[in-house]
N, C-alpha and C positions, 0 to 999 in steps of 0.2 A: 122384643125381647132379644136381648143378643144372641148371636149363634155360638153353640156349643162347640168347643174345638173337637176335630176328628181325632187329634193325636194329643199327646201330652204337651204340656207348654213349655216352651224351650227359652232359655235365659235369653237368647239373642232376639227373639220376637218381643221379650218384655221390655227390653232397653228400647227397641224401636218404637213399640207403642207408646211408651213413655214420652219420647220426644215427639210424635205426630199430635198427641193429645193436647199440645201447647198450641197447636194451628187449625187442627181440623174437628169437624163436628163428630159426635159419636156414631152416627151412620156410617160416615166416611172409614172409621177406626174399625169397626166391624168388619167393613169389607176387606180392610187390609188382612186383617185375622183371616179371614175366609180364603183369601189369596196366598196366603202363608201357608195355612193348612193343605190348601190343595196342591200348592207348588211341592210339599214335603211329601206327599203322597206321589205326585207325578214323578219325581226322581228317582222313587223306588221302582218305577215301570210304567208301562202304558196304563193310563186311567180310563176304562174302568177293567181292562183287560187282566191287570196283573196286582191289584189292590183289591180291598173291600169296599173300596166307592163305588156304588151303582149309579148308573145314567139317570135314575129317578132323584137320587141323592144330590148330583149334579145339577139336575134342572131344578130342584127345589131350592138351592142356594146360589146357583148362578144364573138361573134363569134359562130359557128355552133354547136362545141364540147359542150360547157356549155349548149346552148338551147337544145340539145338533152338529156342532164342529166336532165335538169329542166322538158323537156316533159315526160320524163320515170317517174318522181317522181309524177308528176301531175296523169299520168295514173293508178298509183298504190293507189292514195290518196282515194278513194271510196270503197276500199277492205273491206266488212263487211260480217257478217254471215246473208244472207238474202235467206235462201234455198240453198240446195246442186247445183243445175244447175247454179245458179246466182253465187254463191261462187266458184265453179271451172271453170267458165268463167274467174272471176277476178284471179284466180290462174294461169291460163293459160297465162294472160297479165303479171303476175309477172315474171313466168318462163321466157318467150319470153324476157321481159325487162333484165333480168339478164343475158342470152345467148348473148344478144348485147353489153350490157356495164354494168359490175358489178358494177361499182361505183354508178348506180343508186339504188342497193340494199343497198349499204354500207350507203348511205345518208338514204334511208328509215329506215336501223335499227336506227340510230342516231334519226331520227325523232320520231320512236315508243319508244325508250327509254325516250324521253323528253316528249312525251304523257302520259306515265305510271307514271312518276314522277309527273304530275300535275293532275291526274283524280279522286282525292279526292272529288272535287266539283261536280263531274258530278252524275246523277241518279245513284241507286244500278245497275239497269239492265244494263245500257250503260258501268259501269265500268267492269262488269262482263263479257260482251261482247268483250270488248278492251283486258281484260286480258287474255280471252281464245283464242283469235286468236293470240295473242302474245306468248302465251306458246306452242300452238299447231301447229303453221304455221311458225311464223317468227323465234323462238329460235331454232326449228331441222333446218331450213336452214341456220342459221347462224352457227349451229354445222357443218352441211355438207360441210359447205365453210371453215371450220377450225377456225372460228373467235371466239375463247373462251371468249373473252372479252365482245363482245356482246352476246353470247350464256348465259354466266351467270347474266348479267344484266337483260336480257329480262325475264329469268326464275325467277330470286328473286325478280323482281318487279312486275311480275304477281301472284307469289306464295300466297301472302296475300288475295287477291281479289277471287281466286279459292278454295282453301283451309285454311280458317282463322285459325281454331282450329290447324290444322297439321303444320301451318307457325309457329305459337307461340311456339307449343311443341318442334319443330325443333330448332327453335332459342334458347330457353331456354336450351335445350341439348348441342348445342354447345358452347353456353357462359359458360357453367359448364366445359365442357371438356378442353375448351381453358384456363379458369382460374385456373384448376388444374394443367397443364402441362405447364404453360408459362414459369415458372423459370427453370425448367427440361430442355425443349427444347432449352432454350437461351444458357444453360450451353452445351448442345450437338453440338449447331451450333459453339460455341466458339471453342470447342475442335476439330471437324471436319477442320474446318477453318485453325486452327494452323499447324494440321498434314498435310493437303494438301499442303500450303506453304512450309512447311519445306520439302517436298517431290518434290519441283520444279513444282507443279502445279500452273498455273497462274488462281487464283481464282477471277472473275470478282464480284461476288456478292453470299452471303449465306443468304437465309431469310425464314421465316415460311410462307408457303402458307395455308390460312385457306379455307377448303371447302366451296364451294357457298351452300346455304341453300336448294335450291330445289334438288341440286346434292345429299347432303347429305339425304335428305329425300328419295328419290329414292332409296340410298344404304341402307336405314334402312329396307324399304321393301323389298328389294333383300334379305337382310340377315335373314329374317323372322319375321321382326316386332320390337316392341320397347322393348320387353322382350331379345334382342339379341344384342344390342348396343355395348355390350363389345367386338363384334366381328368386330368393326370397328376401323381400326387403323391410318386412314388418314384424320381425322377431321383438324389437322394441319400435314402437310408434312415439310420436310425441303428440300428446292429446292436450290441446287448448279449450278451457271451458271459460264462455264469454257471458256476457250479460243479457242478451237477447238476440233475436233472430238477425236484425239488421248487421249487428256485429259480427256473426257468423260468417256472412258472406263479405264484410269489410275486410275481415281476417284473411281470407281467402285470397282477396285481391291483394293485400299487402304481401303474403308470401309469394304469390307469383310475380311481383315486382322485384322481390329479393331474389328467387331462384326460379330456374325455368322448369316446367313440369314435366314429366315423361308423356310421351304420346299414350293416349288412354287411360292416363293415371289419375284422373278425375273423376270422383264419383259423387254425385248429389243424392244422397239418400234422404235429404230433407224435403226436396220438392216430391221425389217418388221413394217413400220409406220401404224398407223390406217387407216382406209379408208379415212379419211378427211385431211390426210395429217401430223398427229401430230407425232412429234418424241422425244423421251427422252429415258433415262435409269430409271427404277424403280426398287427399291429394298427394301424389308421391312426386317429389322433385329431385333435380340434380343440385345438392344442397352445398355446403362451404366444402372446398377442395374436390368438388365433383361428386362427393359420394351420395348415394340414393336415402334419402330419408322419407317416411311417410308420415304426413300429419292428419290428425282426426279433430275437427273442429265442431263444437257444440256448444247449446247453452245450458244451464242448470236443468231446467226441465227435462230437456233430451237426455242429459246425463244421467238424471235419475231413472228415468225410463228404460234407458238402455241397461242398466245395471239391475234394475228391480220389476220391469215390466209392468204387468198388470197390477202387481203389488204397489206399486208406485202411486196409483192414481184411482183405485177403486172407489166407488160412492156407494153408500149406505141406503137401504130403505128399511121398514120395520121388521122384516124377517131377517136381516142380515147382510152380507156383503154380496153386493151383484158387480157384473162386469161395468165398466163405462159403455155407455153408447157404441162408440166406434169398434169395441172389442165383442159385442154382442153376436157379431157375424159368426165366428167361430165356435162361441157357444152354442148358438142355434145347431150347427153341425154335430156337436158333441152330443147334444139331446136326440137328434135323429139315428144315432149310431146304433142306440139300444133296440130300436125298432127296425132298423133296417139293414146296413151293411154287415155288422158284426155277426148277425145270425147267418149270414151266407158265406162269411168265411171259412175256409178249411185250411188255410195255410197263412202261418205267421207273417211269412215275406210278403203276402198281398198287403196284409195290416200295415207293414213298414212301409210298403211302397204308397199306399194311399195317404196316411195320416202322419207319419213321423220323417218323410223325405222332406228335404227343402222344398218350400212354396213358392209359387209365382203367382201374381195378380195379374190378370189380362181383363180386357173390356170388351163389350158388346158396342156396336155403332150407336147404341142408345145411351151408352155409359154405364150399364151394369156392371158391377165387379164380379168376375168369375175366378174362384180359388181352385188350382190346380197344382199337381206335382210338377216338380222341374222336369224339364225336357217333355211335357205333355205335347201332344200334337193337335192340329185343327179337328182332327176325328174325335179326341177326347173332349174338346171344348163342345163339338156339336152334341155328343150324347150327354154331356152336363147341362145341356140347354133344354133337350126333349128326346126321348127315345126315337120318335119319327124323324125328327132332323138329323139323328144320327145314322139311322137306317140308309136315309134317302140322300145323304151327302155325296155330292159329287164335284166339289171344288171348294177352294177357299181364298181369301184375299187376306193378308196380313199387312196393315199399315197402308192399305189401299194398293197393293202389289200382289199379284197372283202367285201364289206357292203352291207346291204339291202336299198331298196331304199329310205326309210324312215330316213335314217341317216342324223342328222341335221351336216351341213358342217361348218369348221371355217375357219377364214382367214389363207392364207398359203397354205390350201390344195391343192394337184395337183389331180383332176377328171379325171377319164376315164370311159366313158359309153360306154355299149354294147348294139348293136340293133339286132332284128331280124325281118328281111323283111317280114317274114310270119305272123308276129303278127298282128292281126286285128285293135289294137288299144289300148287306155289306159285303166285301170281299174277303175271304179268308185270310188274305195277305196283310188286312188291317190288324190282326193279331199280333204280328211282329212289332208294329210300331206303337200301338196304343199304351199309356202307362197307367191308367187308371182302372180299379177293378170294376167300377160302374160299365164303362166302355167294354172292358173285354167280357163282362157277363152278358150285356146285351148282344154283342156280336155273336157270341155262341150260342145264346138262345135262338137268336134269329136263322143261324145258319141250320141248326138242328131242325127248326120248324120246316125251312126249304127242303131238306133232305127227306123229312117225313111226308111230305106233301109229294115230293118228287117221286118217291116209291109208291106211295097210294096211287098215283096217276100211271105208272107202268105195270103195276102189278095187276093180274088179271081179277076181275070182280067176281065174287062168289054168287 
């Protein structure tokens, strides 16, 4: 029995249905009608929050998979800054929804981008609140999932509402630098594309990549502020997309034959991807006329994953969308958050440190991967392995070299920690150096127990 429309029939849908009847089965035509009706309601607001369409109606007509996604989006719809406890509860819902079906978060990103594009009519305080949670929560999650497109959109749309003066200054700087180098970079792109093709490299695309505004602003701060903008060489980088992995490295070799690379200017994110899965070859060279230019080299698959992250390559099972096997590691973290860490957090800053800060991947001597926040120490590593290993830690090696326990770790490091079973517990000084909430929590707990035992021993017994 054909589906009865939710809304009155529109002349536009009549024309569309007349066309597709020539090519498709009646079952397919009914589904197009379903989709049209649903879209019409969806454009009036959130389904089912702001319309007469219920979740049961959605499930009946579109199946449990779509209903599950809509239910997940509806749960996340009320996420607002309303005190730390309420906020962490909402974040817990977000993480659990992501672990269950990543499409919920992707749709939520798109919804948030739309909201940011239309917030000018809202009161100033509400604009600020929406922009702040987009910048501090949504954008870092998009980055963590490797979805560069959403990360940049969320950051750049939020930027002017949080830091309006800095936004205008950064925008003016970027426009100036782009206009100064536009013709020059166009010439470089033509030269390198011609050289690559003559060498037999299958070039899919060569284009200039403008650095996103908020990303540029953060780099300005890292380089020491506005007086050091001459140290920033990637306001516009040249991105080269080639056919396959071997062409990536061949392209790098050809660039280095033409122009000399800067010391430390080569970054191989293919052999050692970023924690969010980003893969590319980066090289910064002294190019034509001695000007400094950054090149980014990747194949088509790497490019899609860099732009769309997990959304570029999820696979499906009977219940819906699941993360690819190599991304399940982080999904498992998310599932554990509900039971463990979030319940213990009392400070939103701790949440940011543990889950939203840039991440590094380090290795045990056995090759197991440990995911830690940037600048984590061997102490953080030890507590990540086991509480007792952390409490009894008395030394560490990084890449076979003895280091102090406060040494910041880097992605790719191989860490070995040494323990002393006779050690009573952690040093209070460790709290100055550790970066993870887990390590801080265990250190504080152990120190508290030691103090309690000490007092018990010195106080007279009744």
